[in-house]
C-alpha positions as CSV (number, residue, x, y, z in Angstrom):
1,X,11.5,-27.1,20.6
2,X,15.2,-26.3,20.3
3,X,16.1,-22.9,18.7
4,X,18.1,-24.7,15.8
5,X,14.8,-26.0,14.5
6,X,13.2,-22.5,14.2
7,X,13.4,-20.7,10.8
8,X,12.1,-17.2,10.4
9,X,11.6,-16.2,6.8
10,X,10.0,-13.1,5.1
11,X,8.7,-13.2,1.5
12,X,9.5,-10.1,-0.5
13,X,8.7,-9.2,-4.1
14,X,7.2,-6.6,-6.5
15,X,3.6,-6.3,-6.4
16,X,1.6,-9.2,-8.2
17,X,4.6,-11.6,-8.5
18,X,2.7,-14.3,-6.6
19,X,3.8,-14.1,-2.9
20,X,0.5,-14.9,-1.3
21,X,-0.4,-17.6,-3.8
22,X,2.9,-19.3,-3.0
23,X,2.3,-19.0,0.8
24,X,-1.2,-20.9,0.0
25,X,0.6,-23.7,-1.5
26,X,3.1,-24.0,1.5
27,X,0.2,-24.1,3.9
28,X,-1.8,-26.7,1.8
29,X,1.1,-29.0,1.3
30,X,2.6,-28.7,4.8
31,X,0.6,-31.7,6.1
32,X,-0.6,-29.9,9.3
33,X,-4.2,-29.0,8.0
34,X,-7.0,-31.3,7.5
35,X,-9.4,-31.3,4.5
36,X,-11.6,-28.2,4.6
37,X,-9.5,-26.3,7.1
38,X,-8.1,-24.1,4.4
39,X,-10.7,-22.4,2.2
40,X,-10.3,-20.4,-0.9
41,X,-7.3,-18.7,-2.4
42,X,-4.9,-16.0,-1.0
43,X,-5.7,-17.2,2.4
44,X,-3.4,-14.6,4.1
45,X,-5.2,-11.8,2.3
46,X,-8.0,-11.7,4.8
47,X,-9.0,-8.1,4.6
48,X,-11.9,-7.4,2.1
49,X,-9.7,-4.6,0.4
50,X,-6.9,-6.9,-0.2
51,X,-9.2,-9.5,-1.9
52,X,-10.9,-6.9,-3.9
53,X,-7.7,-5.3,-5.0
54,X,-5.7,-8.4,-5.4
55,X,-2.9,-6.8,-3.3
56,X,-1.4,-7.5,0.1
57,X,-1.8,-4.2,2.2
58,X,-1.0,-5.6,5.8
59,X,1.9,-8.0,6.5
60,X,0.6,-11.3,7.9
61,X,2.5,-14.1,9.5
62,X,1.7,-17.8,9.9
63,X,3.7,-20.7,11.3
64,X,4.2,-24.2,9.8
65,X,5.4,-27.4,11.6
66,X,7.2,-29.2,8.9
67,X,8.8,-32.7,9.1
68,X,11.7,-33.3,6.6
69,X,12.6,-36.5,4.9
70,X,14.8,-37.5,7.7
71,X,12.0,-37.2,10.2
72,X,13.3,-34.1,11.8
73,X,10.8,-31.5,12.8
74,X,11.0,-27.7,12.1
75,X,9.0,-24.7,13.1
76,X,8.8,-22.3,10.1
77,X,7.6,-18.8,10.7
78,X,6.6,-17.2,7.5
79,X,6.0,-13.4,7.0
80,X,4.0,-12.4,3.8
81,X,4.9,-8.7,3.2
82,X,3.1,-6.1,0.9
83,X,4.7,-5.6,-2.6
84,X,3.4,-2.0,-3.2
85,X,5.7,0.9,-2.5
86,X,3.1,2.8,-0.6
87,X,3.2,0.0,2.1
88,X,6.9,-0.1,2.4
89,X,6.5,0.8,6.2
90,X,5.1,-2.6,6.7
91,X,8.0,-4.3,4.9
92,X,10.7,-2.4,6.8
93,X,9.5,-3.3,10.4
94,X,8.7,-7.0,9.7
95,X,12.1,-7.8,8.2
96,X,13.3,-7.4,11.8
97,X,11.5,-10.6,12.6
98,X,13.3,-12.6,9.9
99,X,16.7,-14.3,9.4
100,X,16.4,-14.8,5.9
101,X,14.1,-13.8,2.8
102,X,12.5,-15.4,-0.1
103,X,12.8,-13.1,-3.0
104,X,10.2,-13.9,-5.6
105,X,10.6,-12.7,-9.0
106,X,8.2,-13.3,-12.0
107,X,9.7,-15.6,-14.5
108,X,8.7,-13.0,-17.3
109,X,8.6,-9.6,-15.9
110,X,11.8,-10.1,-13.9
111,X,13.4,-7.3,-11.7
112,X,10.9,-4.5,-11.3
113,X,11.1,-1.3,-9.3
114,X,9.8,-2.7,-6.0
115,X,12.0,-5.7,-6.5
116,X,15.0,-3.3,-6.1
117,X,13.5,-1.4,-3.2
118,X,12.5,-4.5,-0.9
119,X,15.7,-6.3,-1.7
120,X,17.6,-3.1,-0.7
121,X,15.9,-3.1,2.6
122,X,16.7,-6.9,3.1
123,X,20.3,-6.3,2.5
124,X,20.3,-3.3,4.8
125,X,18.9,-5.7,7.5
126,X,21.6,-8.2,6.8
127,X,19.4,-10.8,5.3
128,X,20.5,-13.1,2.6
129,X,18.1,-13.8,-0.2
130,X,16.8,-17.3,-1.4
131,X,15.6,-16.4,-4.9
132,X,12.4,-18.0,-6.2
133,X,11.8,-17.5,-9.9
134,X,7.9,-17.9,-9.7
135,X,5.3,-18.5,-12.6
136,X,7.5,-21.0,-14.4
137,X,4.4,-22.3,-16.1
138,X,4.0,-19.3,-18.2
139,X,4.7,-19.9,-21.9
140,X,6.6,-16.7,-22.1
141,X,8.9,-17.4,-19.1
142,X,12.6,-16.5,-19.3
143,X,13.9,-17.8,-15.9
144,X,17.4,-18.0,-17.0
145,X,17.5,-14.4,-18.0
146,X,15.7,-13.3,-14.8
147,X,18.3,-15.2,-12.7
148,X,20.9,-13.0,-14.4
149,X,18.7,-9.9,-13.7
150,X,18.7,-10.7,-10.0
151,X,22.5,-11.2,-9.9
152,X,23.0,-7.9,-11.8
153,X,20.6,-6.1,-9.2
154,X,22.6,-7.5,-6.2
155,X,25.8,-6.3,-7.7
156,X,24.2,-2.9,-8.3
157,X,23.1,-2.8,-4.6
158,X,26.7,-3.6,-3.4
159,X,25.9,-7.0,-1.9
160,X,28.6,-9.1,-0.6
161,X,30.0,-12.2,-2.2
162,X,27.9,-14.5,0.1
163,X,24.7,-12.9,-1.1
164,X,25.9,-13.1,-4.7
165,X,26.2,-16.7,-4.5
166,X,22.4,-17.0,-3.9
167,X,20.5,-20.4,-4.1
168,X,17.7,-20.4,-6.7
169,X,14.4,-22.3,-6.8
170,X,12.1,-22.4,-9.8
171,X,8.4,-22.5,-9.0
172,X,4.8,-22.2,-10.0
173,X,2.6,-21.0,-7.1
174,X,-0.5,-21.7,-9.2
175,X,0.8,-25.3,-10.2
176,X,2.0,-25.9,-6.5
177,X,5.4,-27.2,-7.4
178,X,9.0,-26.1,-6.9
179,X,12.3,-27.5,-8.3
180,X,16.0,-26.6,-8.2
181,X,17.0,-27.3,-11.8
182,X,15.9,-24.7,-14.4
183,X,15.8,-27.3,-17.2
184,X,13.6,-29.6,-15.2
185,X,11.3,-26.6,-14.4
186,X,10.9,-25.8,-18.1
187,X,10.2,-29.4,-18.8
188,X,7.4,-29.5,-16.2
189,X,9.0,-32.1,-14.0
190,X,8.1,-30.4,-10.7
191,X,5.6,-32.4,-8.6
192,X,5.2,-30.6,-5.2
193,X,6.4,-27.6,-3.1
194,X,8.6,-29.7,-0.8
195,X,12.0,-28.6,-2.4
196,X,11.1,-25.1,-1.3
197,X,10.6,-26.3,2.3
198,X,14.0,-28.1,2.1
199,X,15.7,-25.0,0.7
200,X,14.2,-22.8,3.4
201,X,15.6,-25.2,6.0
202,X,19.0,-25.5,4.3
203,X,19.7,-21.7,3.4
204,X,17.7,-19.7,5.8
205,X,20.4,-19.3,8.6
206,X,19.7,-19.7,12.4
207,X,20.5,-16.5,14.2
208,X,23.3,-16.6,16.7
209,X,21.2,-15.5,19.6
210,X,22.0,-16.2,23.2
211,X,19.3,-17.9,25.3
212,X,21.1,-17.1,28.6
213,X,21.5,-13.4,28.0
214,X,19.1,-10.9,29.6
215,X,15.7,-10.8,27.9
216,X,15.3,-8.6,24.8
217,X,12.1,-8.9,22.8
218,X,11.4,-6.2,20.0
219,X,7.7,-5.4,19.2
220,X,7.2,-4.9,15.4
221,X,3.5,-5.1,14.9
222,X,0.5,-4.3,17.1
223,X,-3.0,-6.2,17.2
224,X,-6.0,-5.3,19.1
225,X,-8.8,-7.3,20.8
226,X,-12.0,-5.9,22.4
227,X,-11.4,-8.2,25.3
228,X,-7.7,-8.0,26.2
229,X,-6.8,-4.7,24.6
230,X,-3.6,-4.1,22.7
231,X,-1.5,-7.1,21.8
232,X,2.3,-6.8,21.0
233,X,3.7,-9.0,18.2
234,X,7.4,-9.3,18.0
235,X,10.5,-11.6,18.3
236,X,12.7,-12.7,21.2
237,X,16.3,-11.7,20.4
238,X,17.8,-12.7,23.6
239,X,16.8,-14.8,26.8
240,X,13.6,-16.4,27.3
241,X,10.1,-14.7,27.5
242,X,7.8,-16.2,30.1
243,X,4.3,-15.7,31.0
244,X,3.4,-14.2,34.3
245,X,6.6,-12.4,35.1
246,X,7.3,-8.8,35.6
247,X,9.3,-7.2,32.7
248,X,10.4,-3.7,31.7
249,X,8.9,-2.0,28.7
250,X,11.4,0.6,27.1
251,X,9.7,2.8,24.7
252,X,11.2,4.7,21.6
253,X,12.2,7.6,23.8
254,X,14.0,5.5,26.4
255,X,11.3,5.6,29.1
256,X,10.9,2.6,31.3
257,X,7.8,1.1,32.8
258,X,7.4,-2.1,34.9
259,X,4.6,-4.2,33.7
260,X,3.5,-8.0,33.8
261,X,2.8,-10.4,31.0
262,X,-0.6,-12.0,31.5
263,X,-0.6,-14.3,28.5
264,X,1.8,-15.5,25.8
265,X,1.1,-16.9,22.4
266,X,3.2,-18.6,19.6
267,X,2.1,-18.9,16.2
268,X,0.9,-22.1,14.7
269,X,-0.8,-22.5,11.3
270,X,-3.0,-19.5,10.6
271,X,-3.6,-18.8,14.3
272,X,-1.9,-18.7,17.7
273,X,-1.7,-21.1,20.7
274,X,-1.2,-20.0,24.3
275,X,2.2,-21.0,25.8
276,X,4.1,-20.4,29.0
277,X,7.3,-19.4,27.3
278,X,9.0,-18.3,24.1
279,X,12.4,-19.4,23.4
280,X,14.9,-17.1,21.8
281,X,14.7,-16.5,18.1
282,X,10.9,-17.4,18.0
283,X,8.0,-15.0,17.2
284,X,5.3,-14.3,19.8
285,X,2.2,-12.3,20.8
286,X,2.1,-10.7,24.1
287,X,-1.1,-9.9,26.0
288,X,-1.6,-7.9,29.3
289,X,0.8,-4.8,28.6
290,X,-1.0,-1.7,29.2
291,X,1.6,0.6,27.3
292,X,3.2,-1.0,24.4
293,X,4.0,0.3,21.0
294,X,5.8,-0.6,17.7
295,X,9.5,-0.5,18.4
296,X,9.5,-0.9,22.1
297,X,11.7,-3.3,23.9
298,X,10.5,-5.9,26.4
299,X,13.4,-6.4,28.7
300,X,14.1,-8.2,31.9
301,X,13.4,-6.5,35.3
302,X,17.0,-7.1,36.6
303,X,19.0,-5.8,33.6
304,X,16.9,-4.0,31.1
305,X,18.7,-3.3,27.8
306,X,17.0,-1.6,24.9
307,X,17.3,-2.8,21.3
308,X,17.8,-0.4,18.4
309,X,14.4,1.3,17.5
310,X,12.8,0.7,14.2
311,X,13.9,3.2,11.4
312,X,11.2,4.0,8.9
313,X,11.3,6.1,5.8
314,X,9.5,9.5,6.2
315,X,6.1,10.2,4.5
316,X,6.2,11.7,0.9
317,X,2.6,13.0,0.7
318,X,0.2,14.7,3.0
319,X,-3.5,15.6,2.8
320,X,-6.0,17.6,4.9
321,X,-8.7,15.7,6.7
322,X,-11.8,17.6,8.2
323,X,-15.4,16.9,9.0
324,X,-17.9,16.8,6.3
325,X,-19.6,20.3,6.2
326,X,-21.7,19.7,2.9
327,X,-25.4,20.2,2.8
328,X,-25.6,16.3,2.7
329,X,-23.6,15.9,5.9
330,X,-24.9,13.2,8.3
331,X,-27.2,11.5,5.7
332,X,-24.9,8.4,5.2
333,X,-22.3,8.2,8.0
334,X,-22.4,7.0,11.6
335,X,-19.3,9.0,12.7
336,X,-19.5,12.6,11.7
337,X,-17.7,14.8,14.4
338,X,-14.1,15.9,14.7
339,X,-13.8,14.0,18.1
340,X,-14.7,10.8,16.4
341,X,-12.4,11.5,13.3
342,X,-9.5,12.3,15.9
343,X,-10.1,9.0,17.8
344,X,-10.1,7.0,14.5
345,X,-6.8,8.6,13.4
346,X,-5.2,7.9,16.8
347,X,-6.3,4.3,16.5
348,X,-4.6,4.1,13.1
349,X,-1.3,5.5,14.4
350,X,-1.1,2.6,16.8
351,X,-0.2,0.1,14.0
352,X,0.3,2.3,10.9
353,X,4.1,3.3,11.4
354,X,4.4,5.1,8.1
355,X,1.4,7.4,8.9
356,X,1.8,10.9,10.7
357,X,-1.0,13.1,11.9
358,X,-0.9,16.7,12.9
359,X,-4.0,17.9,14.9
360,X,-5.1,21.3,14.2
361,X,-8.3,21.3,16.2
362,X,-11.1,20.9,13.6
363,X,-8.7,19.9,11.0
364,X,-5.9,17.3,10.7
365,X,-2.9,17.1,8.4
366,X,-2.4,13.4,7.6
367,X,1.0,12.3,6.0
368,X,1.7,9.0,4.4
369,X,3.9,7.1,2.0
370,X,1.8,7.8,-1.1
371,X,-1.7,8.0,-2.6
372,X,-2.5,4.4,-2.2
373,X,-1.3,4.4,1.4
374,X,-3.7,7.3,2.3
375,X,-6.5,6.0,0.0
376,X,-6.7,2.7,1.7
377,X,-7.0,4.5,5.0
378,X,-9.9,6.6,3.7
379,X,-11.6,3.5,2.1
380,X,-11.5,1.7,5.4
381,X,-12.9,4.6,7.2
382,X,-15.8,5.0,4.8
383,X,-16.5,1.4,5.2
384,X,-16.6,1.8,8.9
385,X,-19.1,4.6,8.8
386,X,-17.1,7.7,8.8
387,X,-18.0,10.8,6.9
388,X,-15.1,13.4,6.1
389,X,-13.9,15.9,3.6
390,X,-10.3,15.7,2.3
391,X,-8.1,18.1,0.4
392,X,-5.7,17.8,-2.6
393,X,-2.7,15.6,-1.9
394,X,0.5,17.4,-1.7
395,X,4.1,16.3,-1.5
396,X,6.3,16.9,1.6
397,X,8.9,19.4,0.7
398,X,12.3,19.5,2.6
399,X,15.2,22.0,2.8
400,X,18.8,20.8,2.2
401,X,21.8,22.1,4.2
402,X,22.0,25.1,1.9
403,X,18.5,26.1,2.6
404,X,17.3,25.1,-1.0
405,X,13.9,23.4,-1.2
406,X,14.0,19.6,-2.2
407,X,11.2,17.4,-3.2
408,X,10.6,13.6,-3.3
409,X,11.8,12.0,-6.5
410,X,10.4,8.7,-7.8
411,X,11.8,6.1,-10.2
412,X,9.1,5.4,-12.8
413,X,9.3,2.4,-15.2
414,X,6.8,2.3,-18.0
415,X,6.2,-0.5,-20.6
416,X,4.3,0.8,-23.6
417,X,3.6,-0.2,-27.2
418,X,6.6,1.2,-29.4
419,X,4.3,3.3,-31.5
420,X,3.1,5.2,-28.3
421,X,6.6,6.2,-27.1
422,X,6.1,9.7,-28.6
423,X,3.0,10.7,-26.8
424,X,4.4,9.1,-23.5
425,X,7.6,11.2,-23.7
426,X,5.6,14.5,-24.3
427,X,3.3,13.8,-21.4
428,X,6.2,13.1,-19.1
429,X,8.3,16.0,-20.3
430,X,5.5,18.3,-19.4
431,X,5.8,16.8,-15.9
432,X,9.5,17.5,-15.3
433,X,10.5,13.8,-15.9
434,X,14.1,12.9,-17.0
435,X,14.6,9.8,-18.9
436,X,17.4,7.4,-17.8
437,X,17.0,4.4,-19.9
438,X,15.2,3.0,-23.0
439,X,15.0,-0.5,-24.3
440,X,12.9,-2.0,-27.1
441,X,12.0,-5.6,-27.3
442,X,9.6,-6.6,-30.2
443,X,6.5,-4.3,-30.4
444,X,7.0,-2.8,-26.9
445,X,9.4,-0.4,-25.3
446,X,10.4,0.0,-21.7
447,X,11.4,3.4,-20.4
448,X,12.8,4.4,-17.1
449,X,12.5,8.0,-15.7
450,X,13.1,9.9,-12.5
451,X,10.1,12.0,-11.8
452,X,8.8,14.3,-9.1
453,X,6.3,12.5,-6.8
454,X,3.7,15.3,-7.3
455,X,3.8,14.6,-11.1
456,X,2.4,11.1,-10.5
457,X,-0.9,12.6,-9.2
458,X,-3.3,12.1,-12.1
459,X,-0.7,10.5,-14.5
460,X,-2.1,7.1,-14.8
461,X,-5.5,8.2,-16.5
462,X,-3.7,10.4,-18.9
463,X,-1.2,7.7,-19.6
464,X,-3.9,5.2,-20.4
465,X,-5.5,7.6,-22.7
466,X,-2.2,8.4,-24.5
467,X,-1.4,4.6,-24.9
468,X,-4.9,3.2,-25.8
469,X,-5.0,1.6,-22.4
470,X,-1.9,-0.5,-23.0
471,X,0.5,1.1,-20.5
472,X,2.2,-0.8,-17.6
473,X,3.4,1.6,-14.9
474,X,5.5,1.0,-11.7
475,X,7.2,3.5,-9.5
476,X,9.0,3.5,-6.2
477,X,10.6,6.4,-4.0
478,X,14.1,7.1,-5.1
479,X,15.4,10.0,-2.9
480,X,14.9,13.7,-2.1
481,X,16.2,15.9,-4.9
482,X,16.2,19.5,-6.0
483,X,12.8,21.2,-6.6
484,X,12.2,20.8,-10.4
485,X,9.8,23.8,-10.7
486,X,6.2,24.3,-11.6
487,X,4.3,21.5,-12.9
488,X,1.0,22.2,-14.8
489,X,-2.2,21.3,-13.1
490,X,-5.5,20.1,-14.6
491,X,-6.0,21.4,-18.1
492,X,-9.9,21.5,-18.1
493,X,-12.2,23.5,-15.8
494,X,-15.2,22.0,-14.0
495,X,-18.8,22.3,-14.1
496,X,-20.3,23.4,-10.8
497,X,-24.0,22.9,-9.6
498,X,-25.8,26.1,-8.7
499,X,-28.7,24.5,-7.0
500,X,-29.5,21.6,-4.7
501,X,-31.9,18.8,-5.8
502,X,-32.1,15.7,-8.1
503,X,-30.3,15.6,-11.4
504,X,-32.7,15.5,-14.3
505,X,-32.2,13.9,-17.8
506,X,-33.6,17.1,-19.5
507,X,-30.8,19.2,-17.9
508,X,-28.0,16.8,-18.8
509,X,-29.4,16.6,-22.4
510,X,-29.0,20.4,-22.7
511,X,-25.5,20.3,-21.4
512,X,-24.2,17.5,-23.3
513,X,-21.9,19.4,-25.6
514,X,-20.3,21.3,-22.7
515,X,-18.1,18.5,-21.4
516,X,-18.1,15.2,-19.5
517,X,-20.5,14.7,-16.6
518,X,-19.7,13.0,-13.3
519,X,-23.5,12.3,-12.4
520,X,-26.5,10.8,-14.0
521,X,-30.3,11.3,-13.7
522,X,-31.7,10.9,-10.3
523,X,-28.4,11.6,-8.4
524,X,-28.8,14.2,-5.6
525,X,-26.4,17.2,-5.8
526,X,-26.0,20.5,-3.8
527,X,-24.8,23.9,-4.7
528,X,-21.0,24.0,-5.1
529,X,-20.7,20.3,-6.0
530,X,-18.6,19.6,-9.0
531,X,-20.7,17.6,-11.5
532,X,-18.7,17.5,-14.6
533,X,-15.5,18.5,-16.4
534,X,-15.8,21.5,-18.7
535,X,-14.6,21.3,-22.3
536,X,-12.7,24.6,-21.7
537,X,-10.1,25.6,-19.2
538,X,-12.5,27.7,-17.3
539,X,-15.2,26.7,-14.5
540,X,-18.8,26.8,-15.5
541,X,-21.6,27.1,-13.1
542,X,-24.7,25.1,-14.3
543,X,-28.0,24.0,-13.4
544,X,-28.4,20.2,-13.5
545,X,-31.7,20.0,-11.7
546,X,-33.6,22.0,-14.4
547,X,-36.9,20.5,-15.4
548,X,-38.7,20.8,-18.7
549,X,-41.5,23.3,-18.5
550,X,-44.9,21.8,-19.2
551,X,-47.5,23.4,-21.5
552,X,-50.3,22.5,-23.8
553,X,-48.2,22.9,-27.0
554,X,-47.1,19.6,-28.5
555,X,-43.2,19.4,-29.0
556,X,-42.0,18.7,-32.4
557,X,-39.5,16.2,-31.0
558,X,-41.9,14.7,-28.3
559,X,-41.4,11.0,-29.6
560,X,-37.7,11.3,-29.9
561,X,-35.5,9.1,-27.7
562,X,-32.6,10.8,-26.0
563,X,-29.5,8.8,-25.4
564,X,-27.2,10.4,-22.8
565,X,-23.4,9.8,-22.7
566,X,-22.2,7.6,-19.8
567,X,-21.0,9.6,-17.0
568,X,-17.4,9.4,-15.7
569,X,-17.9,7.9,-12.2
570,X,-14.9,8.8,-10.1
571,X,-13.3,6.2,-7.7
572,X,-12.0,7.5,-4.5
573,X,-8.3,7.6,-5.6
574,X,-9.3,9.0,-9.1
575,X,-11.2,11.8,-7.3
576,X,-8.1,12.4,-5.2
577,X,-6.0,12.7,-8.2
578,X,-8.5,14.9,-9.9
579,X,-9.1,17.7,-7.5
580,X,-7.2,21.1,-7.4
581,X,-6.2,23.3,-4.4
582,X,-9.7,25.0,-4.2
583,X,-11.6,21.7,-4.1
584,X,-12.2,18.7,-1.8
585,X,-13.4,15.2,-2.0
586,X,-16.4,14.4,0.2
587,X,-16.1,10.8,1.5
588,X,-19.1,9.0,2.9
589,X,-20.1,5.3,3.3
590,X,-22.2,5.4,0.1
591,X,-20.9,8.4,-2.0
592,X,-17.6,9.9,-3.3
593,X,-18.5,13.5,-4.4
594,X,-16.1,16.2,-5.5
595,X,-16.9,19.8,-4.4
596,X,-15.4,23.3,-4.2
597,X,-14.2,24.4,-0.8
598,X,-16.5,27.5,-0.9
599,X,-19.9,26.3,-2.0
600,X,-21.4,29.7,-3.0
601,X,-20.0,31.4,-6.3
602,X,-20.0,34.7,-4.4
603,X,-17.6,33.1,-1.6
604,X,-15.4,31.6,-4.4
605,X,-14.9,35.0,-6.1
606,X,-14.2,36.7,-2.7
607,X,-11.5,34.1,-2.0
608,X,-9.9,34.8,-5.2
609,X,-9.8,38.5,-4.7
610,X,-8.4,38.0,-1.3
611,X,-5.6,35.7,-2.6
612,X,-4.6,38.3,-5.3
613,X,-4.7,41.0,-2.7
614,X,-2.4,39.0,-0.4
615,X,0.2,38.5,-3.2
């Protein structure tokens, strides 16, 4: 197939603006799949966590062979990228595989924080946007105003005149149609998705790449097979990649090794097909290279020339990972040693380019792009059978040229009912946030702040409480800025179990007025485990396994029915947001527990005395 018939396009958008659903329609209406070959919705979101959470975590690519109205055939490589800020490392590297981007924008929500981020990354890569105003079947759509918002955003990002003259398609991913004219879209005249195919062929450029130049292929993603080992996925930027030939692999430090390609695959539909050669401009999967990593260049043996390595934004958050040393260690998990934990983190580093790991022997400092980024890693590990304990998430501080400490600052956009603006302003003011914009529309108000990244930990739950559950929050990394000073931690103390055993309803009944419990009758707890939140600001040791003494005296309230308050069951991310510096989260395949680092009260008191003495 000639290179002029290849189109490489990435789909970028804010989270939940309909990227994966739109790709579903492109696949269904491409004409290359038979009935029953595509099952379900969000086909590319194959990971169980992606389906559960309704978000894209890992970038995926598929290929569609499309025949236009003139009978000409095109090979369209489509990359579906994550929309959440914590997975921006995925977005940055896969944009190298594209010649253009589909920028999806919700017809009601319009431009959102992550829209700005992913579009800025596309413009930095020299990619021109094809704008798709999605969800045009919404009764509250405002597609014409959203079109203006995209234009204003491009101006704000310093886009050139060509990018400002962007083509626009109005679509409904759920409805399965796309159309060029806004009035026709409002009138519901769209019939199928083919106008979007035609727009991709017309507006996504064919890169000016030289098929006769020395071979250059950039590896942007890694896959792994138990049978063939590591698989490098990337794009041919010059020359032709051929199976069975010797090549030079140039790593990110400039080191060169001679290797041989055993198998080559090109993408077709949702899978790959083996081929003898990959033409310039096309995407590929390479098998048989013993040492290959993200950002490496596959070059010809006669004249090896390296491509620029991938530039990835640095992590903003780090956590302490270590083995689980609680009394319940080994009861749930299959992998419980530090060696197994090290091997798993090393494996994650092979494909998770935004992750960094420092090995301290029995303990690891793991740095990532945000709490969700690290939370997804932990969730995957616990599902695989790992047990571990993790410490409080902390931001990564830097020093500027004057030696002053700087910290990551995020841009936070909040949409709340107008009558809740006061509590929101007070809550954010206490967390060193600075308001930059406020706009009211009807009964709701949108506020825009810059806020330290560390202030976002635990903010969502408090914001939901302050607004009666009606807040909509989005944030993205802005830049490193001056340290904004101390930020208050958790207001309430915790209740700590003093004994190991099974929780009893009798004990919880006696403690009902002391705070909110995290456990319920029948749960197994151990000494030093945090079992509830105290109603005061001090920690309270309690006995939650206490049983009622049996005697031969009839109790006055023997027949009374006791109704216990429902416990607050902490999810993994909620537990990570909740803990303080002297606490940890125990992560196992079946349980999420919160505990003190020092399980015995005497050890905790000794640690406090030592800390005071050190100061």
